[in-house]
N, C-alpha and C positions, 0 to 999 in steps of 0.2 A: 330166744326163738320166739316166733308169732305163730299161731294156728290160723291158716286161712280156710274159710268154710264157703262151700258152694251149695246153697240151701242148707239143709241140716248134716251135710255130710262133709266130715274133714278130709280135705285132699292133699294138704302138704304143710310141712312144718318150714316156715320162711323166717331167715335170719332177720332182725330187726335193723332199722337204718344204723342205729349205734353200732350194734355187732358188725355189721359190713364195714362201716369206717373204721371201726378199731382194729379188724383184721388187716385191712390195708395199712393202718398207720404202724402197726406192729411188725409189719413185713420190712426188715430192714434194707430189702434191694428196691422197693417200689419208691421213686422219687419224681416229682414233677411240678408242673404250673398249672394254675387255675386262671383262666381269662373269661370273664363273664361280663356281658355287656347288655343292659336294657332291663333286667329284671333284678338286680342286686346281686350280692355275692351269696347266693342261697346254697349252692352246692358246697363250696368250700366250708361254709360255717358250719356245716354237720361234721366235717373232718376235725375243725379247730375245736368243737363241743365235746367230741369222743376222746380227746386227750391222746398224747404222743404225736402230735401233728408235726412236730419239728423235724422227725424223720422222714416225713413224706411230702410236705410242703415247700417247694424250692421259692416259689413266689405266688402270690395271689393279687390280682389286679382287676379293675373295672374301669376302663377308659369311657366314661358317659358323655364328656363333651366330645362333639363330632371332630373338631379341629385337633384335639388330642388323639383321638382315634385314627383319623386320616394320617397324622405324623407318624404313628406307629405302624399301622398296616397299610398304608397306601390309600389312594383316592379311588373309589369304583367308578367306571365310566358311567353307569347309570345313575350314580348318586345316591343308590340304596345301600343300607347297612344290613338289613336282616335278609341275607342271601347264603347260599352254599358257597359261593366263590369267597365271601368275606369270611366264613368259617375257615375254610381252607387257608386263607391267608394267616389267619389268626394262629391254627394249629402249626402251620409251616415256620412263622416267625418265633414263636415261643419254643419250638423244638430246636431251632437253629440257635437261639441264645443259650439254650441248656447245653447244647454241644460245645459251644465257643466258650463258655464260662466255666464249665466243669471239666476237670481233667480226667481222662479215663485211665490214666495211670494211677491216679489217686483213688478213682471209683471204678475199678475194673468189673464189678458185678451189678453196678445199678442198673436198674431197668427204667429208663427215662419215659416220661409219657407228658403230654399235653392235653388238658381238657379246656374245651372252650364251648361258649354259647353266644349267640348273638339273637336277642329276643325282643318283640314288642309286645308288651301286656295290653290289657283292655284298655281303651281311650276312656276319657272322662264322660263322653255321651254314651258309652257302652254300645256304639253301632259296630265297632269292629272289636271282636273279643281277643284278638291277639294270635300271634304265631311266632316261630323262631326256628334255628337250626343249632342242633346240638351235637357234638362230637368229640372223640378221643383219637388221639395219635400215640401209639405205645408200642413198646418192646416186651418181647417175652423170652429174649435171649440178647445179652448185651452186644453179641457178634452178629445178630441178626438186622435185617431191614425193620423199618418200622410197619406196624399194622395200623388200619384205621377204620373206625366205624362212625358214620354220620347218620343222622335222622332228622326228619323235619316234623315239627309238632303243630297242632292247632288247639289253642285253648278253648274250652267249653264252659268254664266257671265264670262268673260275673263280677268278681272282686280281683282286684290287682294282686292283694296280700295273699289270697288262696291260690293264685297262679303262681306266685313266687315260691310259695312252700311246696307245691306240687313239682315245680321245675327242680328245686333242690332235692327231692327225693328221687326224681327221675335221673337226675345227674350222679347220685350215689349208685343207684342200680346199674347205670351204663358202664362207670368205672370198675364196679365190683364184678360185673360180668365180663368185662374186657379181659379182666385178669384170671379169674377163676371159673369162667363159663364158655371160653372162646373156642373150646374143642366141640360145643355142641351150639351153633348160632340159633338153631330153632328155639332151644329153651332160653338161650339168652335174651331173644326177643321177648318171650312170654315173662320172663324175670325182671323186664323193664317196668312192669306194672305191679310188681311186689308193693304192697301198701298204698298204691293208688287205684281209685275208682276209675274204670274204663270209661265212665260218662264224663269225667272231668277232663280229660285230655285225650288227643287223637294223634297216632303216629301214622303219616300217609306216605312217607318215603323212607327208605333205609338202603344204605349201600355199605357193603363190607370190601376192604381191599387189603393188599398186603401178602407177605409170604405164608402166614397161617390160615389165609382165608382163599388162597389161589383155586381151592377146588369149588369155591362156591359160587353159585348161579344167583346173582342178585334178583333175577326175575322169581325164583322160587321163594326168596326173601320176601319180595313183594306178596307173593300169594299168600304167606304165612301171615301177613298184616289184616289180610281180609278174612282170612280162614279164622283167626282168633278174634276178630270182632274188634281189632285195633282202628280200622277204618272201614269205610264202605266201598272204596274203589281205590284202584292203583294203575299207574299208567307206566308203559314204557315205549321207546322210539324204535324206528326201523332197525338201528344199530343193536336192539336189544338192551339198553341202557334205561334204568328206572328215571322216570323224570317225574317232577312235581307238577300235580294236576293244576294246581292254582296258577303256575306260571304258564303251563302250556295252553290253558283255557282263557285266559284274562283278556277280557274284552274281545274275545274271537267270535265269529260266527262258526256255529259247530252243526256238522252234518254226522249222524250216528248210524251204524248199522249194527244190528244185534243178530248174533246167530252161533250156532254150535261150531262152525267152520271145522268140520271133522269128516273129511278134510274141507278146506277152502275150494269151491267150485267155480265153473263159469258163470253160473247164474248168480253167485254172490259178487263177482266182479262185474258182470254186467249191471246188476242192480246198482252197484257203486258208481260205476261210471255214467249211466244215464242220470240218476238221481243228481249225481254231483254237476252234471251240464246244466240241470234244470235249476238247482240251487244257486249256482252263479249267477243266472239270469235274473234272480229276485232283487228286487230293490233294496239298496242299502248292503248287498252282500260284494265284499271285496275279497278277490282270490287270494290276495297277499295276507288277508286277515282271517282265513278261513282253515279252520281244522277238522279234518276226517277222522272219526273215530271207530274203529273195529271192536264193539263190545262183546264179550264172554261173560255170562253170568255165572256165579260160582254154582248154582245147580246144574249148569250144563258142563261143569267139570268132575261131576261126581260120577262114580261108577261103583254100583252096589253099596251105596252110602259112604264111600270114602273118595277123596280127590285123588285122582290118578295123576301124579306130578309129571311122569314121563309123557303122558299123554298131553299134558298142559303145555309142556315145552315143545312138543311136536307141532301142535297147532300154532303156538306163537312163533316157532322157527318158519313156518310156511308163510303167516301173513307178514312177518318181518320181511322175508325175502322179496315179497311183492312191494316193498317199500311203504307199509302200513304201520300207524300208531295204533297200539293195542290197550285196552282198558279192560281189566278184570273187576267185576263190581258183584256187590251183594243184593242188587235190585231185581226183585222179581217183576215188579210193575213198571210200566214205561214212565209213568208220571213221576216216579222216583228218579229216574234217570234225568228227566228234564228238571226237576228240583235241584239236583246234584249240580248240573251244568249252570244253573241259575245263579248258585251261589258265587260264580267267578265270571259270568258275563250276562249282560243285559241285551246282546246282539241277538240277531235272527238265528234261528234253530231249525233244523229239518232232521226227520227220521225216516229212513229208508226201511221198507219192509214189504214182506210178501202177503199175500190175501190172507192166509190163515192166521198171521199174526194180528192183523186188523181185526179179524172176527173175534179172536180171543180178548182184544182190547174191550169189545163191547159185551163181554160176558159178565154178568153181575156177581159170579161167585168169587172173582179175584178181589172183590172190594168189601167183602162183608165184615172186614175187621175195621174199616172207616164208618165213623158215626154217620157220615153223610153218604155212605154208599159210593155208588157210580157217579153221582153228581159232584161229590167232593173231589174224587179222582179226576174227572174231567175238567173240572174248573182249575185245578193244578196243573193238567196236561196242556189244555187248549187256550187257557188264560195268557200264557206265554205267546211270544211272536213265533209261533211255530207252526209247520207244516208237515204232513205226512205225504211221502212220495211212494205211491203204491205200484210194485210190481206185480204184473198179472199172474195167474195161475191156471194150468189147464186141467180141467177135471178128466182123472184118469179113466172114468167109465164111459162119459159122454163125449169126451174130446174138446168140450165148450171151453172156450177162454174166459176166464172170470176176471172182472175188474170192479172198479168202484161203482160201476153203474148197474151191475147184475149181481153182486154177491148178496149173499142172505144173511142177516142177522136175527137174533132172537126177536120174536114180534114185539116184545115190549119195548125193544131198543129201537125200533124202525124208525120213529119220529126223532128219536136223540141223532141217530145216524144221519138222517136227512138235514138236520140242522146244522152238523158240521160239514157235511159234504157240499151243500149249497152256499155256505159261508167261506168256501174256498180253502179250508183246512185240509181237504183231502184231495190229492193231485194224482191222476193216473200218470205211470210212466208209458207213453204210447209208442216210443221209437225203441222197443225192446227187440232182442234176439229171440226170434221165434224157436231156434234151435235149442234154447237153453231151457225151455219150459218142460222138457221131459227129464231134466236132470234133478236128482235129489240126493243130498248129502247121505242119508241112510242107505241109499241103494248103491252108491258108489263104495261105501264103507264095506258092505257085504261082498261087492265084487272084488274088491282088494283082499279082503280076509278069506274067500274063497278062491283066489288065484284066477278068476274068470278074465277073460279077454275083454278089452273095449273100455275100461275105466278112465285109461290115460287121456282119451279125447275129451273127456268130460272135465278136466281141470285146466287151469290157466297155464300158459307156457313156463316150463322149468319146474312145476310142482310135481308132476308124476316122478321126473328124473329124481328129485330131491327124495320122495317117498320110497322109490325103488334103490337108490344108493344107499339110504339109511335104514331101510327095513322098517318104516313107520307104519304105525296102524295094522300091525300083522302082515305085512307084506313080505312074501317069501321069493320074490321075483329074483333078488340078488344072492339069495341063499347064504346071506352071511349073518351071523349074530351081531345084533347091536352093541356096540361098546358101552360100558356101564359109564353113565355121565359122571 
């Protein structure tokens, strides 16, 4: 056992990698295949070294040559090898061989598994640090269907050897977690980092499937990745499926809207629709290569210091019902969002926001942690090919409509604001719906909670019905208890 320390505090006794592999090797029922492509046979090596591997390892292979790999697993339409589809083909092929080559009559109690990874480690120029897909398909009862866990990783180490070693440890943790921690997927995710520094590897996508995980909502598992500091952002599509940010954003034009969306209102959708129209008119913006992202920050998900998971799912369900792609991030500042997108695309970007958000951007207090202060942040924000699409706000006291022309920033920021404004970085949304300017999410939420009339008209079509039907956000119109997810 190893002692894990957080600061000066002992938080947990963690089995060593040898102890984990030995426990699996000594379990006479666990039996399977290791197929590792791209970073050596690092995971299975740990099982060989632990001893007793003959009772666990049916086969270990690494098809490095692309022609051999294609002959075994088939040719991908896009010609790529480090993909989720390739991982699933590997797992399916190896499990099929296990079932065909080993008699169930002879091995009635065997729990078959296939572990696979397809990985690209850091290149010689060290421009691309590498990434990969890692997964396991496994049984927990020989009469039951297979379960599966797949994850996408991004390396942060700068030496191939170190990346290989880290991958080997991660693989052991995944296999051990699958067999011994499957009943608590949240803990299983945290245990993936046993004996691994979080700075060395990032997990940005995870999916659980199979009979033992039928109750798992993979969006909540994605939320755990951000919450636990395993990654800075996760994404899922309108169907609620986890998607890989790198694939979704690769070489795309990106328009992002940040908000609490609690609930999503007509003003949110008007802001999206009008900014989207303006964005598509920009030079070099192709509609077919444009991605719209509705972003919710982790701080927006917190209630009384803790993340309310039901509340998160409520907001996600509403946005997905409107056909939107959702991103959960750990970015407090807008420049960090832009930096994140820039990891995957050099194409044009846009941020749609309200007046209050733009005023916050020009508040120096948000950049005190940067050595270059607000100038450093703005260099990162506006150095990119980016524009801000500003939705107006009505002053609740005077009734005046505030735009980029008459908004007030701190006197010290006045000239800086003028610089970006007159260089075309901030554009007003002029074709706005005046009726939406009196809508505020927090007011709508209060009306829902207090069972007041009229909030339904402030929401996009179909959203009020979903809130009433499911009793979201404290709505008691339906007078029915919400079923436990």
